[in-house]
C-alpha positions in Angstrom: 32.6 0.1 49.0 29.6 -0.2 46.7 28.4 2.0 43.9 25.2 3.1 45.7 24.8 6.8 44.9 23.4 8.1 41.6 25.3 11.1 40.2 25.0 13.1 37.1 27.0 15.6 35.1 26.2 19.2 36.0 25.5 21.5 33.0 25.4 25.2 32.7 24.2 27.4 29.9 26.8 29.2 27.9 25.6 32.9 27.9 26.9 33.5 24.4 25.6 30.5 22.6 22.8 29.4 24.8 24.0 25.8 24.6 24.5 23.6 27.6 28.1 22.8 28.6 29.7 20.6 31.2 30.2 22.6 34.5 33.2 20.4 35.4 31.3 18.6 38.2 29.5 15.4 39.0 26.9 15.5 41.7 23.6 14.4 43.1 20.3 15.7 41.8 19.8 17.8 44.9 23.2 19.5 44.7 22.9 20.3 41.0 19.4 21.7 41.3 20.3 23.7 44.5 23.2 25.4 42.6 21.0 26.4 39.7 22.7 24.0 37.2 21.0 21.6 34.8 21.1 17.8 35.1 22.4 15.8 32.2 20.0 12.8 32.6 21.9 10.8 30.0 25.1 10.9 32.1 23.7 8.8 35.0 26.5 7.1 36.9 26.9 5.5 40.3 29.7 5.9 42.8 30.3 5.1 46.5 28.5 7.4 48.9 31.9 8.0 50.6 33.0 9.9 47.5 30.3 12.6 47.9 31.5 15.7 49.6 29.3 17.8 52.0 28.1 19.9 49.1 26.8 16.9 47.3 29.5 16.6 44.6 31.8 13.8 43.7 35.5 14.2 44.7 37.0 14.0 41.3 40.5 13.2 42.7 39.0 9.9 44.0 37.5 9.2 40.6 41.0 9.7 39.0 42.6 7.5 41.7 40.1 4.7 41.4 38.5 5.1 37.9 36.9 1.6 38.0 34.8 2.4 41.0 32.6 4.7 39.0 29.8 2.7 37.3 28.2 4.0 34.2 
């Protein structure tokens, strides 16, 4: 497997503070935008395309199982 897919942290705005906070997901640009979330451009990472689920997000269990396969 190669780290061939760019993924980013998905951010959402906290309604109380108005500050961006991590939404608990890593995903492709398209998935994050589609779901109305913000992209944290500074969080660019790469992972194998096999780790991307049909919704466009990274399977975090695979990241936990193989942490060195995520390239920052």
